[in-house]
C-alpha positions in Angstrom: 98.5 89.0 119.2 98.6 92.7 118.4 98.4 95.3 121.2 95.7 98.0 121.3 98.3 100.7 120.2 99.7 98.7 117.3 96.2 97.6 116.3 95.0 101.2 116.0 98.0 102.0 113.9 97.7 98.9 111.6 94.0 99.5 111.2 94.7 103.0 110.1 97.1 101.7 107.5 95.0 98.7 106.5 92.1 100.7 105.2 94.0 104.2 105.0 74.1 97.3 126.0 73.5 96.5 127.4 69.9 96.8 128.2 69.5 94.5 131.1 66.5 92.4 132.2 63.5 94.4 133.5 64.4 93.6 137.1 67.6 95.6 136.7 66.9 98.2 134.1 63.6 98.7 132.3 64.2 98.0 128.6 62.3 96.7 125.6 65.2 94.4 124.6 68.3 92.8 126.0 71.6 93.7 124.3 74.7 91.8 124.9 77.6 93.5 123.2 81.1 92.7 122.2 84.0 95.1 121.9 85.5 94.2 118.5 89.0 94.7 119.8 88.7 91.3 121.3 88.5 89.8 117.8 90.8 92.4 116.2 92.9 90.0 114.2 89.9 88.4 112.6 88.3 91.7 111.9 91.3 92.9 110.0 91.3 89.7 107.8 87.6 89.2 107.3 85.3 91.8 108.9 82.1 90.6 107.4 82.8 86.9 108.2 83.8 87.8 111.7 80.7 89.8 112.4 78.6 86.9 111.2 80.5 84.6 113.6 80.0 87.0 116.5 76.3 87.1 115.8 76.1 83.3 115.7 77.5 83.1 119.2 74.6 85.2 120.4 75.9 88.7 120.6 73.5 91.3 119.1 75.5 94.5 119.5 79.1 95.4 119.0 81.4 98.3 119.7 83.9 99.5 117.1 87.5 99.3 118.1 89.0 102.1 116.0 88.3 104.8 113.4 91.5 106.5 112.4 93.4 107.3 109.3 91.1 105.7 106.7 88.0 107.4 108.1 86.2 104.1 107.4 84.9 101.3 109.5 87.0 98.2 108.9 87.7 99.3 105.3 84.0 100.0 104.6 82.1 103.2 104.3 79.7 104.0 107.2 76.7 103.0 105.1 78.2 99.8 103.8 79.3 98.8 107.3 75.9 99.6 108.7 74.4 97.3 106.1 76.7 94.4 107.1 75.7 94.9 110.7 72.0 94.8 109.7 72.5 91.7 107.7 73.8 89.9 110.8 71.1 91.3 113.2 73.7 93.5 114.9 73.8 97.1 116.0 76.8 99.2 116.7 75.6 101.8 119.3 79.2 102.8 120.3 82.6 103.1 118.7 86.1 104.0 119.9 88.2 107.0 118.8 91.5 108.5 119.7 92.4 112.0 121.1 94.9 112.6 118.2 98.0 114.0 119.9 100.0 111.0 119.0 101.1 111.3 115.4 101.8 108.7 112.7 105.1 109.1 110.9 105.2 112.7 112.1 101.7 113.5 110.6 98.4 114.1 112.4 96.0 111.1 112.4 92.7 111.9 110.9 89.4 110.8 112.4 90.5 111.8 115.9 89.2 114.4 118.3 91.9 116.8 117.3 92.0 116.2 113.6 89.0 115.5 111.3 86.5 115.3 114.1 83.7 116.8 112.1 84.0 114.0 109.5 84.3 111.4 112.2 81.0 112.6 113.8 79.2 112.7 110.4 80.4 109.2 109.6 79.4 107.9 113.1 75.9 109.3 112.6 75.7 107.6 109.2 76.7 104.3 110.7 74.1 104.6 113.5 76.5 105.2 116.3 75.0 106.7 119.5 78.2 107.0 121.6 81.6 108.1 120.4 84.2 107.0 123.0 87.7 108.3 123.6 89.4 104.9 123.9 92.8 105.4 125.2 95.5 108.0 126.0 99.0 107.0 124.9 102.0 107.7 127.2 102.6 110.9 125.3 99.0 112.0 125.8 98.9 111.6 129.6 101.5 113.8 131.3 100.8 115.8 134.4 97.6 117.1 135.9 97.7 120.3 133.8 97.8 118.1 130.7 94.8 116.1 131.9 93.0 119.4 132.3 93.8 120.1 128.6 92.5 116.7 127.7 89.3 117.5 129.7 88.9 120.7 127.7 89.3 118.8 124.4 86.7 116.2 125.6 84.2 119.1 126.2 84.8 120.5 122.8 84.5 117.2 121.1 81.4 116.4 123.1 79.8 119.7 122.1 80.3 118.9 118.4 79.0 115.3 118.7 76.0 116.4 120.6 74.9 118.5 117.6 74.6 115.3 115.7 72.7 113.6 118.5 75.7 111.6 119.6 77.0 111.3 123.2 80.8 111.5 123.8 82.2 109.2 126.5 85.7 108.5 128.0 87.0 104.9 128.4 89.4 104.4 131.3 92.3 102.1 132.0 94.1 102.0 135.3 96.5 104.9 134.9 93.8 107.5 135.3 93.5 106.3 138.9 97.2 106.8 139.7 97.5 109.8 142.0 99.6 112.8 141.1 100.2 115.4 143.8 97.4 113.8 145.8 94.8 114.0 142.9 93.5 111.5 140.5 93.5 112.3 136.8 90.2 110.5 136.5 88.6 113.1 138.8 89.8 115.8 136.4 88.1 113.9 133.6 85.0 113.6 135.6 85.0 117.4 136.1 84.1 117.8 132.4 80.6 118.9 131.5 78.4 115.9 132.6 76.0 116.5 129.8 78.7 116.7 127.1 81.0 113.9 128.4 79.9 110.7 130.1 82.0 107.6 131.0 82.4 104.1 129.7 83.6 102.4 132.8 86.0 99.5 132.2 85.1 97.3 135.2 88.4 95.3 135.0 90.7 98.3 134.9 88.8 100.2 137.6 88.9 97.1 139.8 92.6 96.5 139.2 93.3 100.0 140.2 91.6 99.4 143.5 88.4 101.3 142.7 84.9 100.0 143.5 82.6 100.5 140.4 79.5 100.7 142.6 81.0 103.5 144.7 81.8 105.4 141.5 78.2 104.9 140.3 76.8 106.3 143.6 79.2 109.2 143.6 78.3 110.1 140.0 74.9 108.7 139.2 73.8 108.6 135.6 77.4 109.3 134.4 78.2 105.7 133.2 75.9 104.7 130.3 78.5 102.3 128.9 80.5 99.5 130.5 83.3 97.2 129.5 82.6 93.8 131.1 85.8 91.8 131.5 87.0 89.6 134.4 90.2 89.5 136.4 91.8 86.2 137.3 92.8 85.3 140.9 96.6 85.4 140.3 99.2 87.9 141.4 99.3 89.3 137.9 95.5 89.8 137.8 95.3 88.8 134.2 92.3 89.1 131.9 89.9 86.2 131.9 86.5 85.2 130.7 83.5 86.7 132.4 82.5 84.5 135.3 86.0 82.9 135.6 87.5 85.6 137.8 87.1 87.5 141.0 84.9 90.5 139.9 81.4 90.4 141.5 79.3 91.2 138.4 76.0 90.5 140.1 76.7 93.2 142.6 77.8 95.6 139.9 74.9 94.9 137.6 72.4 95.4 140.4 73.4 99.1 140.3 72.8 99.4 136.5 70.0 102.0 137.0 72.2 104.1 139.4 75.0 104.1 136.8 72.7 105.0 134.0 73.7 102.0 132.0 72.4 101.7 128.4 74.9 99.2 126.8 77.7 97.0 127.9 80.3 95.2 125.9 82.3 92.1 126.7 86.0 92.7 126.1 89.0 90.5 126.7 92.2 92.1 125.6 94.2 88.9 125.6 92.9 85.3 125.5 94.7 82.0 126.2 93.5 80.5 122.9 91.0 81.5 120.2 89.2 84.7 121.2 86.0 83.1 119.9 86.3 80.4 122.5 86.7 83.0 125.2 83.8 85.2 124.1 81.6 82.1 123.9 82.4 81.3 127.6 81.7 84.9 128.6 78.3 85.2 126.9 77.2 81.8 128.3 77.9 83.0 131.8 76.2 86.4 131.1 73.1 84.7 129.8 73.0 82.3 132.7 73.5 84.7 135.5 73.3 88.4 134.6 70.5 89.0 132.0 
């Protein structure tokens, strides 16, 4: 199984929401999304067939896992990819991108916030994307608090450009943003960005694993979290990924605060699965339909 980092690199070389039930969030339609990183291997081999399979399981929205290097979506132009989505009754309101400090073979990676962002924004608009998300900071992109301030500045700049195209920039967390440096959390520096230019995609698993209460974050920063990653954490010392409903995260409590968070779309994600990822995402969506939407 490929890692997120290696997948971003191989994808670049390869092609070189939830809207909840009215009781929780007034919405004309329920969207149950899937972050395509969960089925990354299948997407590399057969993106059209994989999207059809995802739709058949009941998902009606997806989030792109990467857009780097090729400046295409899974080897397809934005318009062609949007057509495949439409053919399967899917939308892709959100897609992941990289900061761009990490280079590939010594060369800048295009389609990142630092290199080729104008083209990335235009392509996102052509594909129907509403949210462009900074997916991940590599080890080299983290650094000290001063470097996180630099990252925050870059997020503001990228968010200003995307806003001109009617697209909202967001930042997706892992757990390292909640590791204190000199008594301060890097995540707080990222939250200090312009709240209109930069919003957050809260990964419920990583925040919980870091010891943070998602509900408390929502109340401290209302309306700042239009996107969520919904993944569960098992009840073992290692706190591994598991299917939604099979772990210890209290999703009912979290979903009850959807309006406070400002939630628009959520996406199931399971970075690693014990067997076929399609079996895991089937279990997750069954639980979500049964208990959350």
